[in-house]
C-alpha positions as CSV (number, residue, x, y, z in Angstrom):
1,X,-22.7,6.5,-26.4
2,X,-21.5,6.0,-30.2
3,X,-18.1,6.8,-30.1
4,X,-17.6,6.4,-33.8
5,X,-19.4,9.7,-34.2
6,X,-16.6,11.6,-32.5
7,X,-12.4,11.0,-32.4
8,X,-11.1,13.6,-30.1
9,X,-8.2,15.4,-31.4
10,X,-4.6,15.8,-29.9
11,X,-6.0,13.9,-27.1
12,X,-2.3,12.5,-25.8
13,X,-0.8,16.0,-26.2
14,X,-3.7,17.9,-24.5
15,X,-3.3,15.4,-21.7
16,X,0.5,15.9,-21.5
17,X,0.1,19.8,-21.4
18,X,-2.6,19.7,-18.7
19,X,-0.2,17.7,-16.4
20,X,-2.9,16.6,-14.2
21,X,-2.4,15.2,-10.6
22,X,-4.9,13.0,-8.8
23,X,-6.1,15.9,-6.7
24,X,-6.4,18.5,-9.2
25,X,-9.5,20.7,-10.1
26,X,-9.5,20.5,-13.8
27,X,-12.1,22.7,-16.4
28,X,-13.0,20.9,-19.6
29,X,-14.9,23.8,-20.9
30,X,-15.9,22.1,-24.1
31,X,-17.3,18.8,-23.5
32,X,-18.5,17.8,-26.9
33,X,-18.2,14.1,-27.6
34,X,-16.6,13.6,-24.0
35,X,-13.4,12.3,-25.4
36,X,-11.1,14.7,-23.5
37,X,-13.3,14.6,-20.5
38,X,-13.2,10.6,-20.0
39,X,-9.2,10.9,-20.0
40,X,-9.2,14.0,-17.6
41,X,-11.7,11.9,-15.5
42,X,-9.3,8.8,-15.5
43,X,-6.3,10.8,-14.5
44,X,-8.0,12.4,-11.4
45,X,-8.6,10.7,-8.2
46,X,-7.3,11.2,-4.5
47,X,-4.2,12.6,-3.9
48,X,-1.5,10.8,-1.6
49,X,-2.7,13.3,1.2
50,X,-6.3,12.5,0.5
51,X,-7.3,15.6,-1.4
52,X,-10.1,14.6,-3.6
53,X,-9.7,15.7,-7.4
54,X,-12.7,17.6,-9.1
55,X,-13.6,18.0,-12.7
56,X,-15.7,20.6,-14.1
57,X,-17.3,20.0,-17.6
58,X,-19.2,22.7,-19.3
59,X,-21.1,22.8,-22.8
60,X,-23.7,24.7,-24.5
61,X,-25.2,21.7,-25.5
62,X,-27.3,19.7,-23.3
63,X,-26.6,16.3,-25.4
64,X,-22.9,16.8,-24.8
65,X,-23.6,17.2,-21.0
66,X,-25.3,14.0,-21.2
67,X,-22.4,12.0,-22.7
68,X,-20.1,13.4,-20.2
69,X,-22.8,12.1,-17.5
70,X,-22.9,8.7,-18.8
71,X,-19.0,8.7,-19.0
72,X,-18.9,9.7,-15.2
73,X,-21.3,7.0,-14.3
74,X,-19.2,4.4,-16.0
75,X,-16.1,5.2,-13.6
76,X,-16.9,3.1,-10.4
77,X,-13.6,3.8,-8.5
78,X,-14.1,4.7,-5.1
79,X,-11.4,7.2,-5.5
80,X,-12.9,8.8,-8.6
81,X,-13.2,12.7,-8.5
82,X,-16.3,15.0,-7.9
83,X,-17.9,16.0,-11.1
84,X,-19.8,19.2,-12.0
85,X,-21.3,19.0,-15.3
86,X,-22.8,22.2,-16.6
87,X,-25.3,23.0,-19.5
88,X,-23.9,26.6,-20.3
89,X,-21.8,28.5,-22.7
90,X,-18.3,28.6,-21.6
91,X,-18.3,32.7,-22.0
92,X,-20.5,32.5,-18.7
93,X,-17.6,30.5,-16.8
94,X,-16.9,33.0,-14.3
95,X,-20.7,33.0,-13.3
96,X,-20.6,29.0,-13.2
97,X,-17.5,28.7,-11.0
98,X,-19.0,31.4,-8.8
99,X,-22.2,29.1,-8.5
100,X,-20.4,26.0,-7.7
101,X,-18.1,27.6,-5.1
102,X,-14.8,26.8,-7.2
103,X,-12.5,29.5,-6.7
104,X,-9.4,28.2,-8.5
105,X,-8.9,25.4,-11.1
106,X,-5.4,23.7,-11.6
107,X,-5.9,23.0,-15.2
108,X,-8.4,24.2,-18.1
109,X,-9.0,22.8,-21.4
110,X,-10.8,24.4,-24.3
111,X,-11.3,22.4,-27.4
112,X,-13.0,24.7,-30.1
113,X,-13.6,22.0,-32.7
114,X,-17.2,20.6,-33.1
115,X,-17.8,17.0,-32.9
116,X,-19.5,14.5,-35.0
117,X,-22.6,14.5,-33.0
118,X,-23.0,18.3,-33.7
119,X,-22.6,17.2,-37.5
120,X,-25.6,14.5,-37.0
121,X,-27.8,17.2,-34.9
122,X,-30.0,18.3,-37.8
123,X,-29.0,22.0,-37.2
124,X,-27.4,22.9,-40.7
125,X,-23.8,22.7,-39.5
126,X,-23.1,20.2,-42.7
127,X,-24.1,20.8,-46.4
128,X,-24.2,17.2,-47.1
129,X,-28.3,17.4,-46.2
130,X,-29.9,19.8,-48.4
131,X,-33.1,20.0,-46.1
132,X,-31.5,20.8,-43.0
133,X,-33.0,23.8,-41.2
134,X,-30.3,26.6,-41.2
135,X,-29.9,27.0,-37.4
136,X,-26.3,26.4,-36.7
137,X,-26.7,27.0,-33.0
138,X,-25.3,24.9,-30.4
139,X,-27.8,24.9,-27.5
140,X,-31.6,24.3,-27.7
141,X,-34.4,26.5,-27.3
142,X,-31.9,29.3,-26.6
143,X,-34.0,32.0,-28.5
144,X,-30.9,33.6,-30.0
145,X,-29.7,34.2,-33.6
146,X,-29.6,31.8,-36.1
147,X,-27.8,31.4,-39.6
148,X,-31.3,31.8,-41.2
149,X,-32.1,35.0,-39.0
150,X,-28.8,36.6,-40.0
151,X,-28.9,35.7,-44.0
152,X,-32.7,36.8,-44.1
153,X,-32.0,40.2,-42.3
154,X,-28.6,41.6,-42.7
155,X,-27.5,44.1,-45.0
156,X,-25.5,43.3,-48.3
157,X,-22.8,45.0,-46.7
158,X,-23.2,43.4,-43.2
159,X,-23.2,40.1,-44.9
160,X,-20.0,40.8,-46.7
161,X,-18.3,41.8,-43.5
162,X,-19.4,38.5,-41.6
163,X,-18.2,36.4,-44.4
164,X,-14.8,38.4,-44.5
165,X,-14.3,38.7,-41.1
166,X,-15.4,35.1,-40.0
167,X,-14.8,33.2,-43.2
168,X,-12.0,35.0,-45.1
169,X,-14.1,34.3,-47.9
170,X,-12.7,35.9,-51.1
171,X,-16.1,36.0,-52.9
172,X,-17.9,37.5,-50.0
173,X,-19.4,40.5,-51.7
174,X,-20.6,38.3,-54.6
175,X,-21.9,35.8,-52.0
176,X,-23.8,38.6,-50.1
177,X,-25.4,40.0,-53.1
178,X,-26.8,36.7,-54.2
179,X,-28.1,36.0,-50.8
180,X,-30.2,39.3,-50.9
181,X,-31.2,38.5,-54.3
182,X,-32.4,35.1,-53.5
183,X,-34.1,36.1,-50.3
184,X,-36.0,38.5,-52.3
185,X,-38.0,35.9,-53.9
186,X,-38.1,33.4,-51.0
187,X,-36.9,33.2,-47.5
188,X,-33.5,31.3,-47.0
189,X,-34.3,28.5,-44.7
190,X,-32.4,25.4,-45.4
191,X,-29.0,24.2,-46.2
192,X,-29.7,23.7,-49.5
193,X,-31.2,27.2,-50.2
194,X,-27.9,28.7,-48.7
195,X,-25.7,26.4,-50.9
196,X,-27.8,27.2,-53.9
197,X,-27.0,30.9,-53.5
198,X,-23.3,30.3,-52.8
199,X,-22.8,28.4,-55.9
200,X,-24.5,31.0,-58.2
201,X,-22.3,33.6,-56.8
202,X,-19.1,31.8,-57.3
203,X,-17.1,31.0,-60.5
204,X,-17.1,27.1,-61.7
205,X,-13.4,26.7,-60.9
206,X,-14.1,27.6,-57.0
207,X,-16.9,25.1,-57.1
208,X,-14.6,22.3,-58.6
209,X,-12.0,22.8,-55.4
210,X,-11.6,19.8,-53.2
211,X,-13.0,22.0,-50.2
212,X,-16.7,22.8,-50.9
213,X,-17.5,26.3,-52.1
214,X,-19.9,27.0,-49.2
215,X,-17.4,26.0,-46.6
216,X,-16.1,29.3,-45.6
217,X,-19.7,30.8,-45.8
218,X,-21.0,28.1,-43.3
219,X,-17.9,28.8,-41.0
220,X,-18.8,32.5,-41.0
221,X,-22.3,32.4,-40.3
222,X,-22.0,29.6,-37.6
223,X,-19.4,32.0,-35.7
224,X,-21.6,35.0,-36.2
225,X,-24.6,33.1,-35.1
226,X,-22.9,32.0,-31.8
227,X,-20.7,35.1,-31.5
228,X,-18.0,32.6,-31.0
229,X,-14.9,34.9,-30.9
230,X,-16.9,37.2,-28.2
231,X,-17.6,34.1,-26.1
232,X,-14.0,32.7,-26.4
233,X,-12.6,36.1,-25.3
234,X,-14.7,36.0,-22.2
235,X,-14.3,32.3,-21.6
236,X,-10.4,32.6,-21.9
237,X,-10.3,35.6,-19.5
238,X,-12.2,33.8,-16.9
239,X,-10.0,30.7,-17.1
240,X,-7.0,32.5,-16.9
241,X,-8.5,34.5,-13.9
242,X,-9.5,31.3,-12.0
243,X,-6.2,29.6,-12.9
244,X,-4.1,28.6,-9.8
245,X,-0.3,29.7,-9.7
246,X,1.5,27.5,-11.9
247,X,-1.7,26.2,-13.5
248,X,-2.0,25.4,-17.3
249,X,-4.2,26.3,-19.7
250,X,-4.6,24.5,-23.3
251,X,-6.6,25.6,-26.1
252,X,-7.1,23.7,-29.3
253,X,-8.1,25.8,-32.5
254,X,-9.3,24.4,-35.9
255,X,-9.0,27.4,-37.9
256,X,-6.6,30.4,-38.5
257,X,-9.3,33.0,-37.3
258,X,-9.6,31.6,-33.8
259,X,-6.0,30.5,-33.4
260,X,-4.9,34.1,-34.1
261,X,-7.5,35.2,-31.5
262,X,-6.1,32.7,-29.0
263,X,-2.3,33.5,-29.9
264,X,-3.3,37.2,-29.4
265,X,-4.8,36.7,-25.9
266,X,-1.8,34.5,-24.6
267,X,0.6,37.2,-25.9
268,X,-1.5,40.0,-24.1
269,X,-1.5,37.5,-21.0
270,X,2.2,37.1,-21.1
271,X,2.8,40.9,-21.8
272,X,0.8,41.5,-18.5
273,X,3.0,39.4,-16.5
274,X,0.3,36.5,-16.0
275,X,2.4,33.6,-17.3
276,X,4.4,32.3,-20.4
277,X,3.4,30.1,-23.2
278,X,4.9,26.8,-22.9
279,X,6.5,27.0,-26.4
280,X,7.0,29.7,-29.4
281,X,5.1,27.5,-31.8
282,X,1.8,25.5,-31.2
283,X,1.6,21.6,-30.9
284,X,0.3,20.1,-34.2
285,X,-1.0,16.6,-34.7
286,X,1.1,14.0,-35.9
287,X,0.9,12.4,-39.6
288,X,-0.4,9.1,-38.1
289,X,-3.5,11.2,-36.4
290,X,-4.1,13.2,-39.5
291,X,-4.2,10.0,-41.6
292,X,-6.4,8.4,-38.9
293,X,-8.8,11.6,-38.6
294,X,-9.0,14.2,-41.4
295,X,-10.7,16.6,-38.8
296,X,-7.3,17.0,-37.2
297,X,-5.4,18.4,-40.2
298,X,-5.8,22.0,-39.1
299,X,-5.7,21.6,-35.3
300,X,-3.3,23.7,-33.2
301,X,-2.7,23.2,-29.5
302,X,-1.4,26.1,-27.3
303,X,-0.3,25.9,-23.9
304,X,-0.1,28.7,-21.3
305,X,1.5,28.2,-17.8
306,X,0.4,30.9,-15.4
307,X,3.3,32.2,-13.1
308,X,3.6,30.9,-9.6
309,X,4.1,34.5,-8.3
310,X,0.4,35.3,-9.5
311,X,-2.1,35.1,-6.6
312,X,-5.3,33.2,-6.9
313,X,-8.4,32.5,-4.8
314,X,-8.1,29.3,-2.9
315,X,-10.9,26.8,-4.1
316,X,-13.9,25.8,-2.0
317,X,-13.7,21.6,-2.1
318,X,-16.3,20.0,-3.8
319,X,-17.5,16.7,-2.3
320,X,-20.2,15.4,-4.7
321,X,-21.5,15.0,-8.2
322,X,-23.7,17.9,-9.5
323,X,-25.4,17.7,-12.9
324,X,-26.6,21.3,-13.8
């Protein structure tokens, strides 16, 4: 594994929030660069009463699952936990756990950032390479929507809604209109095609800012192509349902839209009596971490603890490694 491509964010804080014990069953719903997964793996083992720990890792990107498999192979401890690594979207978490025979988890982590590996995957996530195809999909061969599909088929009104809702783009209408004008001449199929449309639609002062003028447009299209908010709602609901009494859910967000969605979900869960947030405010990265890793600057960690009085289904013991 090339660790330089990814630096896990809020690593120590997330591990402390999960409060993992050796015999726990722990879910890493977003394997990514396997940074958090490796530390979760190291924290698990066999409890004093002989109960073997279990780690479940999920990612829509098969390359991320492979990185976790490599990390697991490097752990030669005789007491290492059982592991289930699954190539799937975490929106299908309930189905995944049912298939594995896992009825409850003691801790669950969602890291909603995207890794350096994804930036290097030639799928159009970054605007640094103009000739990259405009895909913005996490998995491989899924046959679903792509960013190119959206920009070449959606109406100006729908594009405006996407850019405002998922990107909070102030020039959403202007960019949407320029996208439509551009595609009337030729289909928008590459990063460069889309960046050109954004730059033509926005004023010079906007293009001179530190943040690239296309940043919010790319975020919006990525979220729309992957239905990220819908997947997040389904994944969090399934994780909370599977969480054991007293179990902990930790979620790391990287922009205001997804953080608001997580905050709203946790408030509703608390209002329903399922548990409570560990603190009123989210945990933020230290100045030292931000100085070391700029991707951490917008990160927020929210922690939810399920009430011990809330019932949960007992977990079926997992005794072996599985790679799905």
